[in-house]
Structure formats: structure tokens, C-alpha cells
C-alpha positions as CSV (number, residue, x, y, z in Angstrom):
1,M,11.0,22.7,19.3
2,T,14.8,22.6,19.0
3,Q,16.2,25.4,16.9
4,T,18.2,24.3,13.9
5,G,20.0,27.6,13.3
6,S,19.9,26.9,9.6
7,A,18.9,29.8,7.2
8,S,17.8,27.2,4.7
9,R,14.8,25.9,6.7
10,P,12.6,27.3,9.4
11,A,14.5,27.9,12.6
12,H,11.5,26.4,14.4
13,P,9.9,23.7,12.3
14,P,6.2,23.6,12.7
15,H,5.1,21.8,15.9
16,T,3.4,18.5,15.1
17,T,-0.1,19.3,16.6
18,S,-2.6,20.3,14.0
19,G,-5.0,22.4,16.0
20,P,-4.6,26.1,16.9
21,S,-2.4,26.8,19.9
22,V,-3.9,29.4,22.1
23,S,-3.4,31.6,25.2
24,D,-2.8,30.1,28.6
25,D,-6.0,31.8,29.7
26,P,-8.7,29.1,29.3
27,E,-11.2,31.8,28.4
28,A,-9.1,32.8,25.4
29,R,-9.1,29.3,23.9
30,P,-10.9,28.9,20.6
31,R,-13.4,26.2,21.7
32,V,-15.7,27.2,24.5
33,V,-19.3,26.5,25.5
34,P,-21.8,26.5,22.6
35,D,-25.1,28.3,23.0
36,P,-28.4,26.3,23.1
37,A,-29.1,26.9,19.5
38,I,-26.4,24.5,18.4
39,R,-27.6,21.0,18.7
40,R,-25.8,17.7,18.6
41,P,-26.2,15.7,15.3
42,H,-28.8,13.4,16.9
43,D,-31.0,16.4,17.7
44,G,-31.2,17.7,14.2
45,A,-29.5,20.7,12.5
46,G,-31.1,23.4,14.7
47,A,-31.0,27.1,14.3
48,G,-27.3,27.3,14.9
49,A,-26.6,25.2,11.8
50,D,-28.9,27.4,9.8
51,R,-26.9,30.5,10.8
52,L,-23.7,28.7,10.0
53,G,-24.9,27.8,6.5
54,S,-25.6,31.5,5.7
55,S,-22.1,32.4,6.9
56,A,-20.4,29.7,4.9
57,A,-22.1,30.9,1.8
58,L,-20.2,34.2,2.1
59,F,-17.3,32.8,0.1
60,A,-16.9,30.9,-3.2
61,A,-16.2,27.3,-3.5
62,N,-12.7,28.1,-4.8
63,A,-11.8,30.5,-2.0
64,D,-8.4,30.3,-0.3
65,H,-7.6,30.8,3.4
66,R,-7.2,34.6,3.0
67,E,-10.6,35.0,1.4
68,V,-12.3,32.9,4.0
69,E,-10.8,34.8,6.9
70,R,-11.5,38.2,5.2
71,R,-15.2,37.3,4.5
72,L,-15.8,35.8,8.0
73,V,-14.2,38.8,9.8
74,A,-16.3,41.1,7.7
75,A,-19.4,39.1,8.7
76,G,-18.6,39.7,12.4
77,W,-16.4,36.6,13.3
78,T,-13.6,37.5,15.7
79,P,-10.0,36.0,16.1
80,C,-9.9,33.7,19.1
81,G,-6.7,31.6,18.7
82,A,-3.7,30.8,16.5
83,G,-1.2,28.0,16.3
84,D,1.5,26.6,14.0
85,W,-0.9,25.4,11.3
86,A,-4.1,27.4,11.7
87,I,-6.0,30.4,13.1
88,A,-9.4,30.2,14.8
89,L,-12.3,32.6,14.5
90,R,-15.4,32.7,16.7
91,S,-18.9,33.3,15.2
92,P,-20.8,36.5,16.1
93,G,-23.2,34.6,18.4
94,G,-20.3,32.8,20.0
95,A,-21.7,29.3,19.3
96,V,-19.3,28.2,16.5
97,A,-15.6,28.2,15.9
98,A,-13.9,28.2,12.5
99,R,-10.4,26.7,12.1
100,I,-8.7,28.1,9.0
101,S,-5.4,26.7,7.8
102,P,-3.4,27.8,4.7
103,F,-2.0,24.3,4.4
104,D,-3.1,21.2,6.3
105,P,-2.8,17.8,4.6
106,T,-4.6,16.1,7.5
107,G,-7.7,18.2,7.4
108,P,-9.8,15.8,5.3
109,Y,-8.9,12.9,7.7
110,T,-9.8,14.9,10.8
111,A,-13.2,15.9,9.1
112,A,-13.7,12.2,8.3
113,L,-13.1,11.2,11.9
114,Y,-15.6,13.8,13.2
115,R,-18.3,12.6,10.7
116,E,-17.7,8.8,11.1
117,A,-17.4,9.0,14.9
118,A,-20.3,11.5,15.4
119,H,-22.5,8.8,16.7
120,T,-20.2,8.3,19.7
121,R,-20.6,11.9,20.8
122,Q,-16.9,11.8,21.7
123,V,-15.7,14.1,18.9
124,P,-16.7,17.7,18.2
125,V,-19.8,18.4,16.1
126,L,-18.6,19.4,12.7
127,F,-20.9,21.7,10.8
128,E,-18.8,22.4,7.7
129,H,-15.6,21.2,6.2
130,R,-14.0,22.6,3.0
131,R,-10.7,22.1,1.3
132,L,-9.5,25.6,0.3
133,A,-7.6,26.6,-2.8
134,G,-3.8,26.0,-2.5
135,G,-4.0,23.2,0.1
136,G,-5.8,25.1,2.8
137,D,-8.5,23.7,5.1
138,L,-11.6,25.0,6.8
139,Q,-13.3,23.3,9.7
140,V,-16.3,24.9,11.4
141,M,-17.4,23.2,14.6
142,E,-19.1,23.6,17.9
143,W,-17.6,25.8,20.5
144,L,-16.2,23.8,23.5
145,R,-14.5,24.6,26.8
146,P,-11.2,23.2,28.1
147,V,-10.8,20.6,30.8
148,P,-8.2,20.0,33.5
149,E,-5.0,18.4,32.2
150,D,-5.4,15.3,34.4
151,E,-8.9,14.7,33.1
152,A,-7.7,15.1,29.5
153,A,-4.7,12.8,30.1
154,A,-7.1,10.1,31.5
155,F,-9.2,10.3,28.4
156,H,-6.1,9.9,26.2
157,R,-5.1,6.9,28.3
158,A,-8.5,5.3,27.8
159,I,-8.2,5.8,24.0
160,A,-4.7,4.3,24.0
161,A,-5.9,1.3,26.1
162,G,-9.1,0.8,24.0
163,A,-11.2,1.0,27.1
164,A,-14.8,-0.1,26.8
165,E,-16.2,3.4,27.2
166,V,-14.3,4.6,24.1
167,A,-14.2,1.3,22.1
168,E,-16.3,2.6,19.2
169,L,-14.4,5.8,19.1
170,V,-11.1,3.9,19.0
171,R,-12.3,1.7,16.2
172,V,-13.1,4.7,14.0
173,V,-9.9,6.5,15.0
174,R,-7.8,3.5,14.0
175,A,-9.6,3.1,10.7
176,V,-9.3,6.7,9.7
177,H,-5.7,7.0,10.9
178,E,-4.7,3.9,8.9
179,R,-6.1,5.5,5.8
180,A,-4.2,8.7,6.6
181,T,-0.9,6.9,7.1
182,R,-1.4,4.9,3.9
183,E,-2.4,7.8,1.7
184,L,-0.7,10.9,3.2
185,P,3.0,11.7,3.0
186,W,4.5,12.7,6.3
187,C,1.5,11.7,8.5
188,G,2.3,11.6,12.2
189,P,1.1,9.3,14.9
190,L,-1.9,10.1,17.1
191,D,-1.6,13.4,18.9
192,T,-1.9,13.0,22.7
193,N,-1.7,16.7,23.6
194,P,-4.1,17.1,26.6
195,S,-5.4,20.4,25.1
196,N,-7.1,18.3,22.4
197,V,-9.6,17.0,25.0
198,M,-12.5,19.4,25.5
199,R,-15.9,19.5,27.1
200,A,-19.2,19.9,25.2
201,A,-22.1,22.0,26.4
202,D,-23.7,19.2,28.4
203,G,-20.5,18.3,30.2
204,H,-19.3,15.2,28.3
205,L,-15.8,15.0,26.8
206,V,-14.8,15.1,23.2
207,V,-11.3,14.8,21.6
208,A,-10.2,16.9,18.6
209,D,-7.1,17.2,16.4
210,L,-5.8,13.6,16.8
211,F,-4.2,13.6,13.4
212,Y,-1.3,15.8,12.3
213,A,1.4,16.2,9.7
214,D,4.9,15.6,10.9
215,G,5.9,19.3,10.5
216,P,9.6,19.1,11.3
217,A,10.2,16.3,8.8
218,L,8.0,17.8,6.2
219,Y,9.5,21.3,6.3
220,E,13.1,19.9,6.5
221,T,12.4,17.9,3.4
222,A,11.0,21.0,1.7
223,A,14.2,22.9,2.6
224,T,16.8,20.2,1.9
225,R,15.1,17.9,-0.6
226,P,12.5,20.0,-2.4
227,D,12.4,17.6,-5.4
228,L,11.1,14.9,-3.1
229,L,8.4,17.2,-1.7
230,V,7.2,18.3,-5.2
231,A,7.1,14.7,-6.3
232,R,4.9,13.6,-3.4
233,I,2.6,16.6,-2.8
234,P,1.0,18.2,-5.9
235,E,1.5,22.0,-6.3
236,P,-2.3,22.8,-5.8
237,E,-2.2,21.0,-2.4
238,R,0.9,22.9,-1.1
239,R,0.8,26.4,-2.7
240,F,0.5,28.1,0.7
241,M,2.6,25.8,2.8
242,T,4.9,28.8,3.7
243,E,1.9,30.8,5.0
244,I,1.1,28.7,8.1
245,P,1.1,31.0,11.1
246,M,3.9,29.3,13.1
247,T,2.5,30.9,16.2
248,S,3.8,28.2,18.6
249,S,7.1,27.2,17.1
250,G,7.9,30.3,15.1
251,P,7.9,33.0,14.0
252,W,9.5,32.5,10.6
253,S,13.0,34.0,10.7
254,P,13.9,36.7,8.2
255,G,14.4,35.4,4.7
256,E,13.5,31.8,5.4
257,R,10.1,31.8,3.8
258,A,11.5,33.4,0.7
259,A,14.3,30.8,0.6
260,L,11.9,28.0,1.0
261,R,9.6,29.3,-1.7
262,A,12.5,29.7,-4.1
263,G,13.7,26.2,-3.5
264,I,10.3,24.7,-4.0
265,A,9.7,26.8,-7.1
266,A,13.0,25.7,-8.6
267,A,12.1,22.0,-7.9
268,D,8.7,22.5,-9.6
269,V,10.4,23.8,-12.7
270,R,12.8,20.9,-12.8
271,R,9.9,18.5,-12.4
272,E,8.0,20.2,-15.2
273,V,11.0,20.1,-17.5
274,A,11.5,16.4,-16.7
275,T,7.9,15.5,-17.6
276,T,7.6,17.4,-20.8
């Protein structure tokens, strides 16, 4: 990401991809092979989903990203990846990954894709999705392994061409993405990052993180036109937008987070005064 050099907005605006960026070491990536206890949706919930349910119950329905991370780590989940928008934790048994974001407007649409396209077996198995307090997002899914870049690129090309083997997936992707672009400010196009294509336990390919917020445009607006930001995204849905990890495009430069928060807070006050 090109540096702006401006103290009024992040020197590295968040990269557009929504998923955690991870180490170049494939074994360090946050989605690896699930154990046999995790079953695909057509096989039933399975013992893995039961274990997941008990873990998800560790935090309250109104928990924010900090509370979720703290509770899961205390329960034995371990860090396994981080990107611009989210961190990833691996379950104690290694079968499940949790993606935790302080602020991710596209999270509900990604979860909708995983659910609505589950019958294609070309998206990850999603065990749990929760919106978190302050605009955060939690996705808990099966653990997958990476694939060679050429194989991933071929899968993306098949999606772009609407090839017969992915026709049903493409139908669902287009429908959900159309909803996202219609309803969501600063929604980006489909993400064709090869790292988004992964392999499930039985060897077949799945695609994740196709939807993302246009980070550079969103954060530049927050810095230079905060009144537009507060008018388009309610405060409860952006409270932690300055707490995204920025692992790939960052880190945040000294003082920029404070300046961004101050600008948004001032715009919130102006909006409140104007509406009272």
C-alpha cells in the first residue's frame, strides 16, 4: 500500500482484503487441516461442533473483540495469524479457527455467503458467526490448509468465468455481493487474492474472504471527511474502527490513531447537536 505521509490519516491505509494476513510459512497460516471430529454440514454437527458450542458460550452476547479474545485464550485457544482487519486463534484441539475483528462491516455478508453456499461445499464450514459490540465480528470455522498459488488462481478464474463446476457458488456469491454493495458503504469488489483459496480435509477447494471493505477509501474519509463517515456508519457499528490490527499495511504511526479518534468524536458531537 502506498504511503501517504499524512499525519491526519494512517500512513498505510488498511489493505482491502478482509481475512487475516499470515506468515509466509504455510504451517503458520490460520486455516489448516481439520481433525476428523469436525464434519461437513451434510454430515451433521458432529463432536467438533459440540466442543465449539461450549467454547462460544464462554462470552456474553454483548461481548466486544477484546473480551472474546481474552476468553478464548483463557480457554486454551492460541494465536495463529493476524492481518489488517482481524486476528485468528486456533482451538485447543486444532480443528477450528476463530477470526476476531474489532471492526468489519463485511462480516455479516461473508457469513451469509458461507451459509447460503454451504451446499456447494466450496466455502468454509462456518460453525459460529456473531456481531460483536462496537462493530466487531467473530467467525468460527473449520481449519483448512493452503494451496499452491497457481491452483488458487485457477479457482478464481473459474469463479470469474462462471465455469460450470462453480456455477452454483457464483450464483450465491453474486447475490450476496449485490446485497453488500447495495447496503454497505465502502464495499469493495470481489477479492481475488490467491491466499483466499484453501483446501478442506478431504482435499477439495474452498474460497474464503471474498468480500471486503475498501479500507483506503474508508479510512481516508474518516480522516478527511469524518462528518460523512458518521452520517453513513452508526457509532455502535464503528466504535473500534481504530483498533484493527493493521498487521499487513501498518503499523499505525505515532499519534494517527488519536488524531483519527478525535476527528470522528468531534463529528459525532456535531451530528448530535444538529439532530437535537
